[in-house]
C-alpha positions in Angstrom: 120.3 45.2 -119.8 117.9 47.8 -121.1 118.9 49.3 -124.4 119.2 53.0 -124.9 115.9 53.5 -126.7 114.0 51.6 -124.0 116.0 53.4 -121.2 114.9 56.9 -122.3 111.4 56.2 -123.5 109.0 58.0 -121.3 111.5 60.7 -120.2 110.2 64.2 -120.2 111.9 67.0 -122.2 113.3 68.5 -119.0 114.7 65.2 -117.8 116.4 64.6 -121.2 118.1 68.0 -121.2 119.3 67.4 -117.6 120.7 64.1 -118.6 122.6 65.6 -121.6 124.1 68.3 -119.4 125.2 65.7 -116.9 126.9 63.7 -119.6 128.6 66.8 -121.1 129.9 67.9 -117.7 131.1 64.4 -116.9 133.0 64.1 -120.2 134.4 67.6 -120.3 135.2 68.0 -116.6 132.5 70.6 -116.3 134.1 72.9 -119.0 131.2 74.1 -121.2 133.7 74.9 -124.0 134.2 71.2 -124.6 130.5 70.4 -124.5 128.6 69.2 -127.5 127.4 72.0 -129.7 129.9 74.5 -128.2 130.7 77.5 -130.4 134.4 77.2 -129.3 134.9 73.7 -130.6 137.7 73.2 -133.1 137.8 71.2 -136.3 140.8 69.2 -135.2 140.5 68.5 -131.5 143.4 67.0 -129.7 143.2 63.3 -129.0 142.0 62.5 -125.5 144.6 61.0 -123.2 144.1 57.6 -121.6 143.2 57.9 -118.0 145.9 57.1 -115.4 148.3 58.6 -113.0 150.4 61.6 -114.2 153.8 60.7 -115.8 157.0 61.4 -113.9 159.1 64.3 -115.1 162.8 64.1 -116.0 164.9 61.9 -118.3 164.6 58.2 -118.1 161.2 58.2 -116.4 159.2 55.3 -117.9 155.6 56.1 -118.6 153.1 54.5 -116.3 150.8 52.2 -118.3 147.1 52.9 -117.9 145.3 50.9 -115.2 143.1 48.2 -116.6 139.4 48.6 -115.9 137.9 46.1 -113.6 135.2 44.0 -115.4 131.8 44.6 -113.9 129.8 41.7 -112.8 126.5 41.2 -114.5 123.5 42.3 -112.4 120.9 39.6 -112.7 117.7 40.4 -110.8 116.4 36.9 -111.1 119.3 35.6 -109.0 118.5 37.9 -106.1 115.9 37.7 -103.3 112.5 38.9 -104.3 109.2 39.6 -102.6 105.7 40.5 -103.7 104.5 44.0 -103.2 101.6 46.3 -104.2 102.2 49.8 -105.5 99.7 52.6 -105.3 100.3 55.4 -107.7 98.6 58.5 -109.3 98.8 59.7 -112.8 97.5 62.5 -115.1 95.9 60.6 -118.0 96.1 63.6 -120.3 99.7 62.7 -121.1 99.2 59.0 -121.9 97.3 56.8 -124.2 95.8 54.8 -121.3 97.0 52.7 -118.4 97.7 49.3 -119.8 100.9 48.5 -121.6 100.1 47.0 -125.0 103.1 44.6 -124.9 104.6 42.5 -122.2 107.6 44.8 -121.6 110.2 42.1 -122.6 113.7 43.2 -123.2 114.1 44.4 -126.7 110.6 45.6 -126.9 109.5 49.2 -126.4 106.3 49.0 -124.4 105.9 52.8 -124.1 105.6 53.2 -127.8 103.0 50.5 -128.4 99.9 52.4 -127.6 97.0 52.7 -129.9 97.8 53.3 -133.5 96.1 56.7 -133.5 98.2 57.9 -130.6 102.0 58.4 -130.2 101.7 58.9 -126.5 103.1 56.2 -124.1 101.0 54.2 -121.7 101.3 54.6 -118.0 102.2 51.0 -117.3 105.0 51.2 -119.9 106.6 54.2 -118.3 106.2 52.7 -114.8 107.7 49.4 -116.0 110.7 51.2 -117.6 111.3 52.9 -114.2 111.2 49.5 -112.5 113.8 48.1 -115.0 116.1 51.2 -114.6 116.0 50.9 -110.8 116.8 47.1 -111.2 113.8 46.1 -109.2 112.5 43.7 -111.9 114.0 41.5 -114.6 113.5 43.0 -118.1 114.2 39.6 -119.7 111.1 38.1 -118.1 108.7 40.9 -118.9 105.7 42.1 -116.9 104.0 38.7 -116.9 107.2 37.1 -115.6 107.0 39.6 -112.7 103.4 38.4 -111.9 102.0 41.8 -112.8 98.3 42.4 -112.0 96.4 45.7 -112.1 93.3 46.8 -110.2 91.3 48.9 -112.7 92.1 49.7 -116.3 91.7 53.3 -117.5 91.4 54.6 -121.1 93.2 57.4 -122.8 92.7 60.7 -121.0 91.4 59.1 -117.7 93.4 59.8 -114.6 93.8 58.0 -111.3 94.5 59.0 -107.8 94.8 55.5 -106.3 95.6 53.0 -109.0 97.1 49.7 -107.7 99.3 47.1 -109.3 101.0 44.0 -107.7 104.2 42.3 -108.7 107.4 40.5 -107.6 110.3 42.9 -107.0 113.9 42.7 -105.7 114.3 42.8 -102.0 117.3 43.3 -99.6 115.4 42.1 -96.6 113.3 39.0 -97.3 113.6 36.1 -99.8 110.3 34.8 -101.0 111.6 33.0 -104.0 110.4 29.6 -102.7 107.0 31.0 -101.9 107.0 32.5 -105.4 107.8 29.2 -107.0 105.0 27.4 -105.1 102.5 30.2 -106.0 103.5 29.9 -109.7 103.1 26.2 -109.6 99.7 26.5 -108.0 98.6 29.0 -110.7 99.9 26.7 -113.5 98.0 23.7 -111.9 94.7 25.7 -111.7 95.2 26.9 -115.3 95.6 23.4 -116.5 92.4 22.4 -114.7 90.5 25.4 -116.2 89.9 26.9 -112.8 92.1 30.0 -113.1 90.2 33.3 -112.6 92.8 35.1 -114.6 95.4 34.1 -117.2 98.9 34.0 -115.7 100.7 34.1 -119.0 100.0 37.7 -119.9 99.4 41.1 -118.5 95.7 41.6 -118.1 94.8 40.4 -121.6 91.4 39.4 -120.3 90.6 43.0 -119.6 89.6 45.3 -122.4 87.3 47.7 -120.6 88.2 51.3 -119.9 87.8 52.2 -116.3 86.7 49.0 -114.7 87.4 45.3 -114.1 85.6 42.2 -113.1 83.3 42.4 -116.1 84.8 39.7 -118.3 82.3 37.0 -117.2 78.9 36.9 -115.7 80.2 35.0 -112.8 82.8 37.7 -112.0 80.5 40.6 -111.6 81.7 40.9 -108.0 85.2 41.4 -106.5 86.4 38.4 -104.6 89.7 37.5 -102.9 92.4 35.2 -104.2 92.8 32.0 -102.2 95.5 31.6 -99.7 97.5 28.4 -100.2 100.6 28.2 -98.0 101.1 27.7 -94.3 103.0 31.0 -94.1 100.4 32.8 -96.2 98.6 34.5 -93.3 96.9 37.8 -92.9 98.2 40.4 -92.3 101.2 39.4 -94.4 104.3 40.0 -92.2 108.0 39.8 -92.7 108.4 38.3 -89.2 108.4 34.9 -90.9 111.9 33.4 -90.2 111.7 31.4 -93.3 111.8 34.5 -95.5 113.9 36.9 -93.5 117.5 37.2 -94.8 120.4 36.3 -92.4 121.6 38.9 -89.9 118.4 41.0 -90.4 115.5 41.7 -88.1 111.9 42.7 -88.7 113.0 46.3 -88.0 115.6 46.3 -90.8 114.7 48.6 -93.7 113.7 47.5 -97.1 114.6 49.2 -100.4 113.2 52.7 -100.8 110.8 51.6 -103.5 108.7 54.8 -103.6 111.6 57.3 -103.6 113.7 55.2 -106.1 110.8 55.1 -108.6 109.8 58.7 -108.3 113.3 59.8 -109.1 112.9 58.1 -112.5 109.3 58.9 -113.3 108.0 62.1 -114.9 105.9 64.5 -112.8 102.7 63.2 -114.3 103.2 59.8 -112.6 103.9 59.6 -108.8 104.1 56.4 -106.8 102.3 57.2 -103.5 102.8 54.1 -101.4 103.8 50.4 -101.4 102.8 47.5 -99.2 104.0 44.0 -98.6 101.4 41.5 -99.7 101.0 37.7 -99.6 102.3 35.6 -102.5 98.7 34.9 -103.7 97.7 38.6 -103.7 96.0 39.8 -106.9 95.5 43.5 -107.4 92.4 42.9 -109.5 90.5 40.1 -107.7 91.4 41.1 -104.1 90.0 44.6 -104.7 86.7 45.0 -102.9 85.5 48.2 -104.5 86.4 51.0 -106.9 85.6 54.7 -106.3 85.4 57.1 -109.2 85.2 60.8 -109.3 83.9 62.9 -112.2 84.6 66.7 -111.9 82.4 69.4 -113.5 81.6 73.1 -112.9 78.2 74.5 -112.4 78.4 76.4 -115.6 78.8 80.1 -116.3 77.0 82.7 -114.1 74.4 85.1 -115.4 76.9 87.8 -116.6 78.9 85.3 -118.7 75.8 83.9 -120.6 75.1 85.5 -123.9 71.5 86.6 -124.5 69.3 84.2 -126.5 70.1 84.1 -130.2 73.2 86.3 -129.8 75.9 83.7 -129.2 78.6 83.5 -131.9 78.8 79.7 -131.7 75.0 79.4 -131.7 74.8 78.2 -128.1 76.0 79.0 -124.6 77.1 76.5 -122.0 74.1 75.7 -119.7 74.0 76.4 -116.0 73.7 73.0 -114.3 70.6 72.3 -112.1 72.5 70.6 -109.3 69.5 69.5 -107.3 67.9 67.8 -110.3 71.2 66.0 -111.0 71.3 64.9 -107.4 67.9 63.4 -107.6 68.7 61.6 -110.8 71.9 60.2 -109.3 70.2 58.9 -106.2 68.3 56.4 -108.4 71.5 54.7 -109.3 72.0 53.4 -105.7 71.6 49.6 -105.4 71.6 46.6 -107.8 70.4 47.5 -111.3 70.6 46.4 -114.9 72.9 49.0 -116.5 72.8 47.8 -120.1 71.5 51.2 -121.2 74.2 53.0 -119.3 77.3 51.3 -120.8 79.0 50.3 -124.0 78.6 46.7 -125.0 81.9 45.1 -125.9 80.8 42.1 -128.0 84.2 40.4 -127.8 83.5 39.9 -124.1 80.2 38.1 -124.8 78.6 39.6 -121.6 75.0 38.7 -120.9 74.7 39.9 -117.3 74.6 43.7 -117.0 73.5 43.9 -113.4 76.0 45.8 -111.2 75.7 47.2 -107.7 76.3 50.8 -106.8 77.2 51.1 -103.1 77.5 54.9 -102.9 76.6 57.8 -105.1 76.4 61.5 -104.6 77.0 64.9 -106.3 79.0 67.1 -103.9 80.6 70.5 -104.0 84.4 70.4 -104.2 85.7 71.8 -101.0 88.4 74.5 -101.6 91.8 74.6 -99.9 93.3 71.7 -98.0 90.7 70.1 -95.7 92.3 68.4 -92.7 91.2 66.6 -89.6 93.0 65.3 -86.6 93.7 61.5 -86.5 90.8 59.7 -84.9 88.3 62.5 -85.2 85.2 62.5 -87.4 85.3 64.5 -90.6 82.9 67.5 -90.5 82.6 69.2 -93.9 82.7 73.0 -94.1 79.2 74.4 -94.0 79.9 76.3 -97.2 80.1 73.1 -99.3 76.5 72.1 -98.6 75.0 75.5 -99.5 73.8 76.2 -103.0 76.1 78.0 -105.4 75.3 81.7 -105.6 74.0 82.8 -109.0 76.9 85.1 -109.7 79.5 82.4 -108.9 80.8 79.2 -110.5 81.9 76.4 -108.3 83.3 72.9 -109.0 81.2 69.8 -108.3 82.1 66.1 -108.4 80.1 62.9 -108.9 81.3 60.4 -106.4 80.5 56.8 -107.5 81.4 53.6 -105.7 80.7 50.0 -106.7 82.0 46.5 -106.6 82.3 46.3 -110.4 81.6 48.5 -113.4 80.8 47.9 -117.0 82.6 49.3 -120.0 82.3 53.1 -120.1 79.6 52.9 -117.4 80.7 56.0 -115.5 80.9 58.2 -118.6 77.5 57.0 -119.8 76.0 57.8 -116.4 77.6 61.3 -116.4 76.2 61.9 -120.0 72.7 61.3 -118.7 73.2 63.5 -115.6 74.4 66.3 -117.8 71.2 66.1 -119.8 69.3 66.3 -116.6 71.4 69.2 -115.3 70.8 71.1 -118.6 67.0 70.6 -118.2 66.8 68.5 -121.3 65.6 65.4 -119.4 63.8 64.9 -116.1 65.5 63.1 -113.2 63.2 60.2 -113.8 65.0 59.4 -117.0 67.5 57.4 -114.9 64.7 55.2 -113.5 63.4 54.6 -117.1 66.8 53.7 -118.5 67.2 51.1 -115.7 63.7 49.9 -116.3 64.7 47.4 -119.1 61.5 45.4 -118.8 58.0 45.9 -117.4 58.2 46.0 -113.6 62.0 45.9 -113.4 62.3 49.2 -111.5 59.7 48.0 -109.0 61.7 44.9 -108.4 64.9 46.9 -107.9 63.1 49.2 -105.3 61.9 46.1 -103.5 65.5 44.8 -103.4 66.6 48.2 -101.9 63.8 48.1 -99.3 64.9 44.6 -98.2 68.5 45.9 -98.0 67.5 48.7 -95.6 67.1 51.7 -97.9 63.8 53.6 -97.3 64.1 57.2 -98.4 65.7 56.9 -101.9 66.1 60.6 -102.8 68.2 61.3 -99.6 70.2 58.1 -99.7 73.8 58.3 -100.8 75.1 54.9 -99.5 74.0 51.3 -99.3 73.9 50.1 -95.6 76.1 47.2 -94.9 78.0 47.6 -98.1 81.6 48.7 -98.8 80.3 52.3 -98.5 79.4 52.0 -94.9 81.4 49.0 -93.5 85.2 48.4 -93.5 84.5 44.8 -94.4 81.1 45.3 -96.0 79.3 42.8 -98.2 80.4 42.8 -101.9 78.3 40.2 -103.5 75.4 41.5 -105.7 73.1 38.9 -104.2 74.0 39.5 -100.6 70.7 41.1 -99.4 70.7 39.0 -96.2 74.2 40.3 -95.2 73.3 43.8 -96.1 70.0 43.7 -94.1 71.8 42.3 -91.1 74.5 45.0 -91.2 71.9 47.7 -91.8 69.6 46.7 -88.9 71.2 49.3 -86.6 72.4 51.7 -89.3 71.2 55.2 -89.6 70.7 56.7 -93.0 70.1 60.4 -93.2 68.6 60.6 -89.7 66.6 57.5 -89.2 64.4 54.8 -90.8 60.7 54.7 -90.3 59.0 51.3 -90.3 56.0 52.8 -92.0 57.9 54.1 -95.0 56.1 52.8 -98.1 57.6 51.6 -101.4 57.6 54.2 -104.1 54.8 54.1 -106.6 56.5 54.1 -110.0 53.9 52.5 -112.1 53.7 53.8 -115.7 57.5 54.2 -116.2 58.7 54.0 -119.8 60.5 50.7 -120.6 63.8 51.1 -122.4 64.4 47.5 -123.6 66.9 48.8 -126.1 69.6 51.5 -125.5 68.8 54.9 -127.1 71.7 56.4 -129.0 73.5 59.3 -127.1 77.0 60.6 -126.8 79.5 59.8 -124.1 80.7 62.5 -121.7 84.4 63.6 -121.9 87.1 61.4 -120.5 89.4 64.1 -119.0 87.4 64.8 -115.8 87.1 61.1 -114.9 89.4 59.9 -112.1 89.8 56.4 -110.6 90.1 57.8 -107.1 90.5 54.7 -104.9 90.8 50.9 -105.0 89.7 49.4 -101.7 91.2 46.4 -100.0 90.9 44.6 -96.7 93.1 45.9 -93.9 94.5 42.4 -93.5 95.7 42.5 -97.1 97.2 46.0 -97.5 99.1 48.4 -95.2 100.2 51.4 -97.3 103.5 53.2 -96.5 105.9 55.5 -98.4 109.1 54.7 -96.6 111.5 51.7 -96.4 110.0 50.5 -93.1 108.0 47.3 -93.8 106.7 46.4 -90.4 103.2 46.8 -89.0 102.0 50.4 -89.6 98.4 49.9 -88.4 99.2 51.8 -85.2 101.3 54.9 -85.2 101.8 54.6 -81.4 103.6 51.3 -81.9 106.2 52.7 -84.3 109.8 53.4 -83.1 111.5 56.8 -83.6 113.6 55.5 -86.5 110.6 53.9 -88.3 108.4 57.0 -87.8 111.1 59.3 -89.1 111.6 57.2 -92.2 107.8 57.1 -93.0 107.4 60.9 -92.4 110.3 61.8 -94.6 109.2 59.6 -97.4 105.6 60.8 -97.2 106.8 64.5 -97.1 108.8 63.9 -100.3 105.8 62.5 -102.2 103.5 65.2 -100.9 106.0 68.0 -101.9 106.2 66.6 -105.4 102.5 66.6 -105.8 102.0 70.0 -104.2 104.6 71.5 -106.6 102.7 70.0 -109.6 99.4 71.4 -108.2 100.9 74.9 -107.8 101.9 75.0 -111.5 98.4 73.9 -112.6 96.7 76.3 -110.1 98.7 79.3 -111.4 97.8 78.3 -115.0 94.1 78.1 -114.1 94.2 81.4 -112.4 95.9 83.1 -115.3 93.2 81.7 -117.6 90.5 83.0 -115.3 92.0 86.5 -115.4 92.0 86.3 -119.2 88.2 86.0 -119.0 88.1 89.0 -116.7 90.3 90.9 -119.2 87.7 90.5 -122.0 84.6 92.5 -122.5 81.5 91.2 -120.6 78.8 89.7 -122.9 76.3 92.0 -121.2 78.0 95.3 -122.2 80.2 94.1 -125.1 82.6 97.0 -124.6 85.8 97.6 -122.7 87.3 100.9 -121.6 90.7 102.1 -122.9 92.1 102.5 -119.4 91.2 102.0 -115.7 92.3 103.3 -112.3 94.7 101.3 -110.3 92.1 100.3 -107.7 89.9 98.9 -110.5 92.7 96.7 -111.9 93.8 95.4 -108.5 90.6 93.3 -108.4 89.4 92.9 -112.0 85.7 92.4 -112.6 83.1 92.2 -115.4 80.7 95.0 -116.0 77.0 93.9 -116.2 74.1 95.9 -117.5 71.1 96.7 -115.3 68.8 93.7 -114.8 65.2 93.7 -116.1 63.2 92.5 -113.1 60.5 91.1 -115.4 62.9 89.0 -117.5 63.5 85.4 -116.7 67.1 84.6 -115.5 69.3 83.4 -118.3 71.0 80.9 -116.0 67.8 79.0 -115.3 66.6 78.5 -118.9 66.9 75.6 -121.2 69.6 76.4 -123.8 69.2 73.4 -126.2 72.8 72.7 -125.7 74.3 69.2 -125.2 77.0 69.4 -122.5 79.7 66.7 -122.5 82.0 67.9 -119.7 85.5 69.4 -119.8 84.1 72.5 -121.5 82.7 70.6 -124.5 79.2 71.2 -125.7 77.3 71.6 -129.0 73.9 73.1 -130.0 70.9 71.0 -131.1 68.1 72.5 -133.1 65.5 70.6 -131.2 65.7 68.1 -128.4 62.8 65.7 -128.4 64.1 63.5 -125.6 65.8 60.2 -125.3 62.5 58.3 -125.7 62.5 59.5 -129.4 66.1 58.7 -130.1 67.1 55.8 -132.4 67.7 52.6 -130.5 70.8 50.4 -130.7 70.7 46.7 -131.3 70.3 44.4 -128.3 73.4 43.0 -126.6 72.3 39.5 -127.8 72.4 40.7 -131.5 75.7 42.4 -131.0 77.2 39.3 -129.4 75.9 37.1 -132.2 77.2 39.4 -134.9 80.6 39.4 -133.4 80.6 35.5 -133.2 79.7 35.2 -136.8 82.0 38.0 -138.0 85.2 39.0 -136.3 85.0 36.3 -133.7 85.0 33.6 -136.4 88.1 35.1 -138.0 89.9 35.3 -134.7 89.0 31.7 -133.9 90.3 30.6 -137.3 93.5 32.5 -136.9 94.1 30.9 -133.4 93.1 27.4 -134.4 90.0 27.3 -132.2 87.0 25.4 -133.4 84.5 28.2 -132.8 84.5 31.8 -131.6 82.4 30.8 -128.5 85.5 28.8 -127.3 87.7 31.9 -127.3 88.8 33.4 -124.0 86.6 36.5 -123.5 88.4 39.6 -124.8 90.4 37.3 -127.2 90.7 39.9 -130.0 92.6 42.5 -128.0 95.7 44.0 -129.5 97.9 42.4 -126.7 96.6 39.0 -127.7 97.3 39.5 -131.4 100.9 40.7 -130.7 101.5 37.7 -128.4 100.2 35.4 -131.1 102.5 36.9 -133.7 105.5 36.5 -131.4 104.6 32.9 -130.8 104.2 32.2 -134.5 107.6 33.8 -135.2 109.2 31.6 -132.5 107.4 28.5 -133.6 105.7 28.1 -130.2 102.1 29.0 -131.1 99.8 26.7 -129.2 96.2 27.1 -128.2 95.7 28.6 -124.8 93.4 27.2 -122.1 89.9 28.5 -122.4 89.4 30.9 -119.5 86.6 29.7 -117.2 85.6 31.0 -113.8 
C-alpha cells in the first residue's frame, strides 16, 4: 500500500483542502461544530461510542455487542490480469522540475520529491505514477521499471507538452496478457545478456539525459526505429480479439477500465491524460516513435506606441520588434540533414560524435486565434488573416513549428536563440547557414543532399518530401535519400518543381568549426506538441472502449457514446483551465492600457464612460521624416518569454569566443568525471560506461544496490 506521504505528494492546495473537508464531514456526520479547528470544540469531549445498532430500552435489555469489522482482503495488482497500454498526456511544465522521475517510484520512496537539488517542485512522471498507484492500476512494490515504463521524449524544467507519450503494463478487467508479458520480459533479458538491447530494461530511461529529445544516446540511434515483434499473436494493429488474452465471458465489445477518467480525477489540473491506446507487448514509446514535433511560441514584440524613444528607456533597452520575414528565411535553412553541433549543447557524458540530424518540417507561423475547426475528411484551409503580415500597431503571437526524427540536447532552444538574433536584426538570416557550415564545403554538400531529395526552392520550402512531414509512413532514416526521392517524385512543394532549378551558390560562407558562445532562449515557451507513431501501432481513444476506432462509421451506438462522453470530459477540463489563463492574460493586458503611454508619459485624472469602455493608449503625432522605432535595431538580446537584456555593442557571432570542440569535451570528461564514475562502479575505464552513466538516477540506483549488497556491474549498453 502507498503510505500517506506518497499518497498526497503532488496534490494541489485545493485538492488537499477538499480532502480535509471530506474527512471532517465523514468523521463528524457533517456537523461543522465537531470539525478539526472548530471554535466550539470543548476541552473534554465525550468519548465516541462504538458503532453498532441502537440499544433496546427498558430493564433487562442486554446491550448488543458491536459488530466485528470484516477483514479486508489485500489488493495485489501483480496477481491480477494486466495489459500493455500507451498513455498520451499534456502538462504545463511551469509547475514541475521536468518530466522524468529521478527515482524508480518503488514503494517507500517519494519520487515526486526527488527532483533536482535546486528545485522543490515535483516531476511530472512522479505525479502521474502516484495517480497510477492510487487508482491501483500498477504495483507500487515493483516500481516504474517493473511496470515496463518507457517515455517518448524527455523535457526539462519549465518545458511543457501537448502530446507526451509513455507506455507501461497496467491492470485490466478485459484481457490477460501476463503470459505475453512474461515472454516479452524474457526476450528483453536475453537480448540484454547478449548486449543487443537498445534500451536498458532495468531502469526508467536512465540512458536519456537530454532535455526535450531522445534517440541521441549513440551515433547509431540518430533515427527513430520500431521495436521488433516477437510473438505469433504480436500483430498489427494490436487487437483484443485474440481469444488467448480475452477474459472468460467477455467479448471484444466489452468495456475496459476507464483509464483516462480515473487518472484525471486524481491528477492536478496542470496534468491531463488525453487518451490511451492498447499496444503490442513489445511496444516502446521511445523507439517506436517516428517523429517529434515541437512548438516555440513568441510574440512579434511591442508596437510603435509601446516602444520608448532611443536612450529614454528606464532599463536601458526596449524589447525589439521581430522581423518575421527574416526569421522565416533563416528557419528555412534548417530543413534537411545537417550537422547541428553549433546549435546544441554537448553532453560529454553521452560521448556523442555524430551531430547530424534531419529536420523534416520547419516554419514560423502566426497563431490562429479562437478555435479553428474543420469537418472530418475535409482539407484544412487556414484563415486568410493568419498569412497576412502583422499590422504595425498590433502585436500578435507566432510559433516556430519544428519536426524531426531526432533532436540533440537543447537543440530547439539553441535554434530559437539564433532566430531571435535574426529577428532583432542583430544577425543576418545567412547566419544559420554559416553555423551549419562546420567545414569548408559542408553547406554545399547539404544543399546537394536536399536537391537529390526533391527540394528545389529552399526559401519557400517548409517540409521535406517523402518524410514524416508529408507522408503518413514517411522515411525516417537520415540516409534515406532514395526513399525520399521516390516518394517526392510526384509531390508538389509550394506550387511545383522546375527541372531547371539550379543549386544555390553559397561559396564564401564563413566556416564555424567551433561553436560560438551565446545564450539559450527561455524554456517556458517550448512545447513538445506531438509524438508520431504508425497507425498500426497506436489508436488513441479517451473512453473505455478498446476496439478498433479507425473508422467512426463502424462504431456501435454504445461505443460511440462512451468515446464522446470521455472526450467531452477531457476537453471540458482543458477548456476550463484555458479560461482561467485567458482571463489572467486579458487582465494583464488591461493593466498595460491603464498605464501612461511612453509617447505621452501622462495620464488624465478622469475619463468619460465611452472612453473607458474601450481603453486605449494615447500616442503623440508622428514625425513623417523620422524612422519608425519598431524597425530599428535596439542592441537588445531577446531570449523569449519576455526576457531580454541590453548589450553595449553587438559585433556578431563571428567575433564571439568559441567553445572547445566536442572531441575535447568528451576527452576531458573521460579523464575527469568519467574516470571517477568508472572507479565507483568498478568498470575498467570510463569508455566502457553506458552512455549517460553519471546521471542522478544511476547514482541513486547504485547507492540502493550497495546498501542491499547487490551491486553488480551492468551490461554495457550497445546498439
